[in-house]
N, C-alpha and C positions, 0 to 999 in steps of 0.2 A: 573422621565425617563433623562439618561444619553445619549449624544452626543457620538459613537467610532468610531476612524476611524483605520483599519488596512489594510493590505495587507493580500490576500485570494486565496484558490482554491477553486473552485465550483466542489462540490461531486457530487449533485443530487439538482433535483427540480420536482415540481408536481404543473399539475395545479390544483388549487382549485376556480378560476373563469374566467366569460367569458374572462378576459381583466389580470388576475393575477395569481402569481404562488408564492407558497413556495419555496425558495431555502435555500440548508444545503451546509455552506460554514465551509471549516477547516481554521480560519484565524491564523494569525499570532500571535496575541495581545491577544487573548481571547478563544484560544480554537477551539472546534466543535461549531458554531452555525445556528440557523435558522433565516429566516428571510422575510418576505411579501415583495413581491416585485411589487407593483401595479401599474398596465398598463402596466406589461412589456410584455404583450402578444399580444397590438397593433401595428401595423405595423409600426408607429413610434417613440418607445420607445427611451424614456429619455436613456434606459440603454444600449441599441445596441444589440452586440454580447457576450458583459461583463458576462453575465451569462449563457453561454454556460457550459455545462460540462467538466471541465478538462483545464478552463482557468483561468491563475492567474490575479487578477484583485484586485484593491485599493478599497475597499467598506468604506461607510460610511452608519451606522445605528443608529437607535434610542433602546437603551435597555430599554425595560420594564421591571420595578423589579418584579420579582417573576412572569414571564412569559416565554412559553419556543419558543414561536415564537417571535422576534419583528418586527420592520419595515425598513425596508431598503428605504436611503434616495439618495442615490448615489452609483454608481459601473462604473469603468472605467479600460479597458481591458491594463493590462500591457505585460503580452505575451500570445497570442491565443495557442501556442503551433499547429501551423498551420502543422506542417510536420505531428504530431499523427495525428489530425484530418483528415487527406487525402490521412491517409494510413490503409487499413485494419484490416491489422497485428498489427500494432504500439496500433490504437487507441483499440483493445480488449486486449492488454496486459496493457495499463495505465488505462484503466478501469475497469479491476481486479484491479490491484492496488488500483485506491482510493476509491471502494468500501470496499476493505479489511480495509482500514483505519479506515471510516467510524463506521465499526463494532468494531475498537480497540478504537477508541477515545472517553470519557466521554466525556457530554456536559459541556462546558464554562469553560474546566481544559488549559490552557495555555500549550503548550509545543512548545517551539522556535525550539528545535532540531530536533524536527519530522517534520514541517513543513517544514523546510530547505533541511530537507531531500528528503520529498515532492517534494517541487520544483526543486532541482538539478536532480532526478530520472525523472522530468518530461524532462527535457533540456535532458540528455541522450536518453529517450526515443525518443524525437524529430531530434537527431542527429544518429543515431545510423541503423545498417543495418538490415536485417531482421533476420540474424545468430546470432545476438547478444540480440535480446529480452531476451531469457531466462535469461541469465546472469543477463542482470540488474533487471526481474524482482525478481529473486533469490536474489542478493543482497540484494535490495531494503526489502523484507520480513525479511532478518534474521536481518536485521539494528532495521527497525521497530520493530519489537518483543524487541527486547533490551530494544527500547527507549520507551516501554509501560509497561515493566514489566516481559514480558514472554519468554527472550531470552533462549535458552537452551545449556546446556552444550553441548562444543566439546571437550576441550583435556583432561578431566577427566570423568572418569564411574559416572554416574549421580547415580549409584546405592550404589557402596563402596568407591568411592572417586579414586580408582586407576589409574594411568594416564595407557593413553590409548596408545598401542605398535601398531606392527605391523602388529598383528594375527588380527583375525575374530572379524568385530565389525558392531555391528548393531543400529539401531536409535529408540531409544522407543516414539512411538508416545504420549502416555499415561505418562511414566515419567519425558519428557521434555528433553531429553539428549543423548550423544550416550553411550554406555552399552559395557563392555568388555567382553572377553572370558567367563569369570567365569560368569557373571549375565546378559547373551544375553536371558536365559528362563525367567526372572524374570519380563516382560512387556508381557501381550498377544496382544501387538498391536505394539509389534516391529517389523521394517521392515528392510531388506536387506539395507545394506551403505558400496558402496563402497570405495576403500580406494582415488580413484581422487578426487571423489564425496567430500568426507571428509575434504581432502587438500585444494578444493577450496572453500568451507564454511568457512573453519578456516579463506581462504585469505578475506573473503568478512569481517572478524573483523577488519585486519589493513588495509587495503588500500582502498580508492574509490571507485567506479564502474568507474570511468572514469580513474585512474589509471589500472583497471583490465582490460577496454577494447583496452588498447594500446599492451597486449600479453595475447589476447582472451584464453581461454580454448579449448578443442574441444566440439564443439555443442551437443552431446551425454552426457559428464560430466556436460555442463551447462544446459541442463534438467534436468537430474538426480539430481540436487540440486534444482533445482525448483519444480519438482515432491515431493521432500520429503519436504520441507518447505510449501507448499501449505499441503500436506495432514497433517503437525502440527498443520497450522493457524486452519485447521477443527476441528480439536480434540479439541485445547483448543479454539472455538467458541462453542463449544457441537456438541452432536449426534443431527442427523436431521437438523442442518443450514445448509444453504443452501446461497453459493455463485454464484449466477446468470451471473453475467459477467465470473468468470472463468469458470462453465459450459462451458459456450460459446467458451471461450477460448480454453478450451478441444475439444470440436468439432471440432474446424478447425483449432485444430494442428492434428486429425487425418484424414482431409478430402485430 
């Protein structure tokens, strides 16, 4: 049994006993980790609020060899992201971001770049105006997809390899990238892709979301990029896969 210490983001938690719960973390040093937090549901738990979803915490846990669930020893809050948790819309967007992360991150495979990306994104959500939430989520999703090996092709046709010009372009959800005019019928799951949306998505690959927020795109363009990328995320996860927080986000958008 080893003792592991790492920064972590709380992704999810579920009650397993009257006073305890299992918490799923995405850690900087060890990747996605599940740990039993004994006594965490007691009124005066030593863990305090550090195990709330979306919290950036420092954790120490006992790693059990050949076990999927370890034992949490210590957790302290580094950043509670209070603005996110106190705003209904921000909470919806950030919850979608971490639920998708949990689906894509394999257990106990470190990815420090992805961890840093998640923390940066939560900070941006914390500081954002409501009209900036779509562009933050879209930027997050595209970079996350690249970091886990599913990044879509945005500069050349994913089917024939030709550079994409200014003509008709579609996004192939099944193919995983843009389709040129000659190939737009070669993916039955292709969807229309506006030129401004494509330009914004390419910008995500070159700039940080903080830089993008300084010169924001129109809200409809940001929403378009977000819709394309969430559709692609669903395709990658597989037919029938549900992301409950994303479904909730889409409902509140329509209300």
